[in-house]
C-alpha positions as CSV (number, residue, x, y, z in Angstrom):
1,M,-9.5,-20.0,-152.2
2,S,-6.2,-21.4,-150.7
3,A,-4.3,-24.3,-152.2
4,E,-4.5,-26.0,-148.8
5,T,-8.2,-26.1,-148.8
6,N,-8.5,-27.2,-152.4
7,A,-5.9,-30.0,-152.5
8,S,-7.9,-33.2,-152.7
9,H,-7.3,-36.9,-153.2
10,A,-10.1,-38.1,-155.5
11,G,-12.1,-41.2,-155.2
12,H,-12.7,-40.9,-151.4
13,G,-13.2,-44.5,-150.3
14,G,-12.8,-45.6,-153.9
15,H,-9.5,-47.4,-153.5
16,A,-11.1,-50.7,-152.3
17,H,-11.2,-53.1,-155.1
18,G,-14.1,-55.2,-154.0
19,V,-12.2,-58.6,-154.1
20,E,-12.6,-61.2,-151.5
21,P,-9.3,-61.2,-149.6
22,G,-7.1,-64.1,-150.6
23,A,-9.3,-65.2,-153.5
24,D,-6.6,-65.0,-156.1
25,R,-3.9,-66.2,-153.6
26,R,-5.7,-69.6,-153.3
27,L,-5.8,-70.0,-157.0
28,L,-2.1,-69.1,-157.3
29,A,-1.2,-71.5,-154.6
30,L,-3.1,-74.3,-156.3
31,A,-1.4,-73.6,-159.6
32,G,2.0,-73.6,-157.9
33,A,1.5,-76.9,-156.2
34,L,0.4,-78.5,-159.5
35,I,3.5,-77.2,-161.2
36,V,5.9,-78.4,-158.5
37,V,4.6,-82.0,-158.5
38,F,4.8,-82.3,-162.2
39,M,8.2,-80.6,-162.4
40,C,9.8,-83.3,-160.1
41,G,8.5,-86.1,-162.4
42,E,9.7,-84.2,-165.5
43,V,13.3,-83.9,-164.3
44,A,13.5,-87.6,-163.8
45,A,11.9,-88.3,-167.2
46,G,14.3,-85.8,-168.9
47,L,17.3,-87.5,-167.4
48,V,16.1,-90.9,-168.5
49,A,15.3,-89.8,-172.0
50,H,18.4,-87.5,-172.4
51,S,16.1,-84.8,-173.5
52,L,17.3,-81.2,-173.2
53,A,13.9,-80.0,-174.2
54,L,12.3,-81.8,-171.2
55,L,15.0,-80.6,-168.9
56,S,14.6,-77.0,-170.2
57,D,10.9,-77.3,-169.7
58,A,11.5,-78.5,-166.1
59,A,13.9,-75.6,-165.5
60,H,11.3,-73.2,-166.8
61,M,8.7,-74.8,-164.5
62,L,11.1,-74.3,-161.6
63,T,11.0,-70.5,-162.4
64,D,7.2,-70.8,-162.8
65,A,7.0,-72.2,-159.2
66,A,9.4,-69.5,-158.0
67,A,7.4,-66.8,-159.8
68,I,4.2,-68.0,-158.2
69,G,5.8,-68.2,-154.7
70,L,7.2,-64.8,-155.1
71,A,3.9,-63.5,-156.3
72,L,2.2,-64.9,-153.2
73,V,4.7,-63.4,-150.8
74,T,4.6,-59.9,-152.5
75,M,0.8,-59.9,-152.7
76,K,0.7,-60.4,-148.9
77,V,3.3,-57.7,-148.3
78,A,1.8,-55.3,-150.7
79,A,-1.6,-55.5,-149.0
80,R,-0.2,-54.0,-145.8
81,P,-1.5,-50.5,-145.1
82,A,0.7,-47.4,-145.5
83,H,2.7,-46.4,-142.5
84,G,5.8,-44.4,-141.6
85,G,7.8,-43.2,-144.5
86,Y,6.0,-45.6,-146.9
87,T,3.1,-43.3,-147.7
88,Y,1.9,-45.6,-150.5
89,G,2.5,-48.7,-148.5
90,L,4.5,-51.5,-150.1
91,R,2.3,-51.8,-153.3
92,R,5.3,-51.6,-155.6
93,M,6.7,-54.9,-154.1
94,E,4.6,-56.6,-156.8
95,I,6.4,-54.6,-159.5
96,L,9.8,-55.8,-158.0
97,S,8.4,-59.3,-158.2
98,A,7.4,-58.9,-161.9
99,Q,10.8,-57.4,-162.8
100,A,12.5,-60.4,-161.0
101,N,10.3,-62.7,-163.1
102,G,11.4,-61.0,-166.3
103,I,15.1,-61.0,-165.5
104,T,14.9,-64.7,-164.5
105,L,13.3,-65.6,-167.8
106,V,16.0,-63.7,-169.8
107,L,18.9,-65.2,-167.8
108,L,17.5,-68.7,-168.1
109,A,16.9,-68.3,-171.8
110,V,20.6,-67.4,-172.3
111,L,21.7,-70.5,-170.5
112,L,19.4,-72.8,-172.4
113,C,20.4,-71.2,-175.7
114,Y,24.0,-72.1,-175.0
115,S,23.1,-75.7,-174.1
116,A,20.9,-76.0,-177.2
117,V,23.6,-74.8,-179.6
118,R,26.0,-77.4,-178.1
119,R,23.4,-80.1,-178.7
120,L,22.9,-78.9,-182.3
121,M,26.7,-79.3,-182.9
122,S,26.9,-82.6,-181.0
123,P,23.5,-84.3,-181.0
124,V,22.7,-86.9,-178.3
125,P,20.3,-89.8,-178.8
126,V,16.9,-88.9,-177.4
127,G,14.1,-91.2,-176.0
128,G,11.3,-89.9,-178.2
129,G,8.5,-92.0,-176.6
130,V,9.2,-90.8,-173.0
131,M,9.7,-87.3,-174.4
132,L,6.3,-87.3,-176.1
133,G,4.4,-88.8,-173.1
134,V,5.8,-86.3,-170.7
135,A,5.3,-83.3,-173.1
136,L,1.6,-84.3,-173.6
137,A,1.2,-84.5,-169.8
138,G,2.9,-81.1,-169.5
139,V,0.5,-79.6,-171.9
140,A,-2.4,-80.8,-169.7
141,V,-0.8,-79.5,-166.5
142,N,0.0,-76.1,-168.0
143,L,-3.5,-75.7,-169.4
144,A,-4.8,-76.3,-165.9
145,A,-2.3,-73.9,-164.4
146,T,-3.0,-71.3,-167.1
147,W,-6.8,-71.5,-166.4
148,L,-6.2,-71.1,-162.6
149,L,-4.0,-68.0,-163.1
150,H,-6.4,-66.5,-165.7
151,R,-9.2,-66.8,-163.0
152,A,-6.9,-65.3,-160.4
153,S,-6.1,-62.2,-162.6
154,H,-9.6,-61.8,-164.1
155,A,-11.8,-62.3,-161.0
156,P,-14.7,-59.8,-160.8
157,G,-13.5,-56.5,-159.3
158,Q,-9.9,-57.7,-159.4
159,R,-7.5,-55.0,-160.7
160,R,-4.9,-55.7,-163.3
161,S,-1.7,-56.9,-161.5
162,L,1.7,-57.0,-163.2
163,N,2.7,-59.4,-160.4
164,T,0.1,-61.9,-161.4
165,E,0.7,-61.2,-165.1
166,G,4.3,-62.1,-164.5
167,A,3.5,-65.5,-163.1
168,F,0.9,-65.9,-165.9
169,A,3.6,-65.1,-168.6
170,H,5.8,-67.9,-167.1
171,I,3.0,-70.5,-167.3
172,L,1.8,-69.5,-170.7
173,T,5.3,-69.5,-172.1
174,D,5.8,-73.0,-170.6
175,L,2.6,-74.2,-172.3
176,Y,3.9,-73.1,-175.7
177,A,7.2,-74.8,-174.9
178,F,5.5,-78.1,-174.2
179,L,3.7,-77.9,-177.5
180,A,7.1,-77.4,-179.2
181,T,8.4,-80.4,-177.3
182,V,5.5,-82.5,-178.5
183,V,6.3,-81.7,-182.1
184,A,10.0,-82.4,-181.6
185,A,9.2,-85.7,-180.0
186,I,7.0,-86.7,-182.9
187,I,9.8,-85.8,-185.3
188,V,12.3,-87.9,-183.2
189,L,10.0,-90.9,-183.2
190,A,9.2,-90.6,-186.9
191,T,12.6,-89.8,-188.4
192,G,15.2,-90.3,-185.6
193,F,16.3,-86.6,-186.1
194,A,17.8,-86.0,-182.6
195,R,18.5,-82.4,-183.3
196,A,14.8,-81.7,-183.2
197,D,15.2,-81.7,-179.4
198,A,17.6,-78.8,-179.5
199,I,15.5,-77.0,-182.0
200,A,12.5,-77.2,-179.7
201,T,14.7,-75.8,-176.9
202,L,15.6,-72.8,-179.0
203,I,11.9,-72.2,-179.6
204,V,11.4,-72.2,-175.8
205,V,14.3,-69.8,-175.6
206,A,12.7,-67.4,-178.0
207,L,9.4,-67.5,-176.1
208,M,11.1,-66.9,-172.8
209,L,13.0,-63.9,-174.1
210,R,9.8,-62.4,-175.5
211,A,8.0,-62.8,-172.2
212,G,10.9,-61.7,-170.1
213,V,11.7,-58.6,-172.0
214,G,8.0,-57.6,-172.0
215,L,7.9,-57.9,-168.2
216,I,11.1,-55.9,-167.7
217,R,9.9,-53.1,-170.0
218,A,6.5,-52.9,-168.3
219,S,7.9,-52.9,-164.7
220,G,10.6,-50.4,-165.8
221,R,7.9,-48.0,-167.0
222,I,6.3,-48.1,-163.5
223,F,9.6,-47.6,-161.7
224,L,10.4,-44.6,-164.0
225,E,6.9,-43.2,-163.3
226,A,6.0,-43.1,-167.0
227,A,2.4,-42.5,-167.9
228,P,0.4,-45.8,-168.0
229,A,0.1,-47.4,-171.3
230,G,-3.0,-46.1,-173.1
231,I,-3.1,-42.8,-171.2
232,D,-1.7,-39.7,-173.0
233,P,-0.8,-36.9,-170.6
234,A,-1.4,-34.3,-173.3
235,A,-4.9,-35.7,-173.8
236,V,-5.5,-35.5,-170.1
237,G,-4.3,-31.9,-169.9
238,A,-6.4,-30.9,-172.9
239,A,-9.5,-32.5,-171.4
240,L,-9.0,-30.8,-168.1
241,V,-8.5,-27.3,-169.6
242,A,-11.6,-27.8,-171.8
243,R,-13.9,-27.9,-168.8
244,P,-15.9,-24.7,-168.0
245,Y,-14.1,-21.9,-166.2
246,V,-10.7,-23.7,-166.2
247,A,-8.0,-21.2,-167.4
248,E,-4.8,-23.2,-167.1
249,V,-3.5,-26.6,-166.1
250,H,0.2,-27.1,-165.3
251,D,2.5,-29.3,-163.3
252,L,0.5,-32.2,-164.6
253,H,1.9,-35.6,-163.7
254,V,0.4,-39.0,-164.6
255,W,1.9,-42.2,-163.4
256,E,1.1,-45.6,-161.9
257,I,1.5,-46.3,-158.1
258,T,1.5,-50.0,-159.1
259,S,0.0,-51.9,-162.0
260,G,-3.7,-51.1,-162.5
261,M,-3.6,-48.1,-160.1
262,P,-3.0,-44.9,-162.2
263,A,-2.6,-41.6,-160.5
264,A,-2.4,-38.0,-161.4
265,S,-1.6,-34.6,-159.9
266,A,-1.9,-31.1,-161.3
267,H,-2.1,-27.4,-160.5
268,V,-5.4,-25.9,-161.9
269,L,-6.2,-22.2,-162.2
270,V,-9.9,-21.3,-162.5
271,A,-11.8,-18.1,-163.2
272,Q,-12.2,-15.4,-160.6
273,H,-15.3,-15.8,-158.4
274,Q,-15.9,-19.4,-159.4
275,D,-16.4,-22.2,-156.9
276,C,-13.1,-24.1,-156.7
277,H,-14.6,-27.0,-154.9
278,A,-17.3,-27.6,-157.5
279,I,-14.8,-27.3,-160.4
280,R,-12.4,-29.7,-158.6
281,T,-15.1,-32.2,-158.2
282,D,-16.0,-32.0,-161.9
283,L,-12.4,-32.5,-162.9
284,E,-12.0,-35.5,-160.6
285,A,-15.1,-37.1,-162.1
286,L,-13.7,-36.4,-165.6
287,L,-10.4,-38.1,-164.8
288,S,-12.2,-41.2,-163.4
289,R,-14.8,-41.4,-166.2
290,E,-12.6,-40.7,-169.2
291,F,-9.2,-42.0,-168.1
292,G,-9.8,-44.4,-165.3
293,I,-7.8,-42.3,-162.9
294,S,-9.5,-42.5,-159.5
295,H,-6.4,-41.4,-157.5
296,A,-5.9,-37.7,-158.2
297,T,-4.5,-34.8,-156.3
298,L,-5.6,-31.5,-157.7
299,Q,-4.5,-28.1,-156.4
300,V,-7.1,-25.6,-157.5
301,D,-6.6,-21.8,-157.3
302,H,-8.2,-18.7,-158.8
303,V,-6.3,-16.9,-161.6
304,P,-4.8,-13.6,-160.5
305,S,-7.1,-10.6,-161.2
306,A,-6.1,-7.9,-163.7
307,Q,-5.3,-5.5,-160.9
308,A,-3.1,-8.0,-159.1
309,L,-1.2,-8.8,-162.3
310,K,-0.4,-5.1,-162.6
311,D,0.4,-4.5,-158.9
312,P,0.6,-7.8,-156.9
313,A,1.7,-5.9,-153.7
314,A,-1.4,-3.7,-153.7
315,H,-3.7,-6.6,-154.2
316,P,-2.2,-9.6,-152.4
317,E,-5.6,-11.3,-151.9
318,D,-6.1,-11.5,-155.7
319,A,-2.5,-12.2,-156.7
320,G,-3.0,-15.9,-156.7
321,P,-0.3,-18.5,-155.8
322,Q,3.4,-18.1,-156.5
323,H,4.7,-20.5,-159.1
324,C,8.0,-22.2,-159.0
325,D,10.7,-21.3,-161.5
326,D,10.6,-24.8,-163.0
327,S,7.2,-25.6,-164.4
328,H,7.8,-29.3,-164.5
329,G,6.3,-29.8,-168.0
330,P,4.0,-28.1,-170.4
331,S,1.1,-25.8,-169.5
332,Y,-2.4,-26.2,-170.9
333,R,-4.3,-22.9,-171.4
334,A,-7.9,-22.4,-172.4
335,D,-7.0,-19.5,-174.6
336,Q,-4.4,-21.6,-176.5
337,A,-6.9,-24.4,-176.9
338,G,-9.2,-22.3,-179.1
339,L,-12.3,-23.1,-177.1
340,P,-15.3,-21.1,-178.4
341,G,-18.3,-19.6,-176.7
342,P,-18.9,-18.5,-173.1
343,R,-17.5,-21.6,-171.4
344,N,-14.2,-20.0,-170.7
345,Q,-15.0,-16.3,-171.1
346,D,-14.0,-13.8,-168.4
347,L,-11.4,-16.1,-167.0
348,Y,-9.0,-13.3,-166.0
């Protein structure tokens, strides 16, 4: 059976995600509008109260709004069908957006850290009452925005999106920041300790760094085409070679096209005189069922016969495919897996 006739993209018709078009975009847009309106008021309040914590929260909310705006744009672009040289479409635009969110968080955290340290060395009188009122309102606004984004990213049938998660990380971090600002405002009102404002800002900085580094790491794994978190390629290879009549699996690659869309490709050798199509279908079902990989490209061929191994020129029809010199990773063989019984007998 030729490689051409046995190369297959699994999950035929299974790449639709069953989500109403624009459902999560509407929720994202609503959350963004809520944040922009509150941010404008917070900037004014921060200037009046001389509160670096409020101004840092406002700056972070600006990145929240930018993150949501970027998410909305990239979601629309990423939904365009594949064409021309972009054979996967523009799905990885959302990963670019997530990485931009992470980098923005880290850079902003560095700037705020510098300002907070200066405030610690030279404290400025802070209006605790204004600070407390705005921070409490900020908690309410961010709770509402967090709920909207949670619904957007967890709608029925909605795949996990690093893009939406990036915007969600911004909002959730801002919620924690407002809680820290509430505590700082209470301390300022109760004791007059103005440095509590700068300390709250440093807590915001730590939260921003944590969220930003996490987004950069996650998006970097996708750009480097690492295996998705939670999927062990060795386990995938072992599971494939354990199926009946599978002799060897090599050139196995597991990666993510974009967040929530794992993919795999492999060259599979099966026993002589077995149905390559049926075995391929079985392997595709295994990948989908056990590993959540519904986008798979499997090249399935028969192993060379004993006669062909001795004299390939005399038996070209049984010689099997020619392999490249570089095997692109480990090979998984049934005889090395120690599989018992008749499942893999008479493979060669």
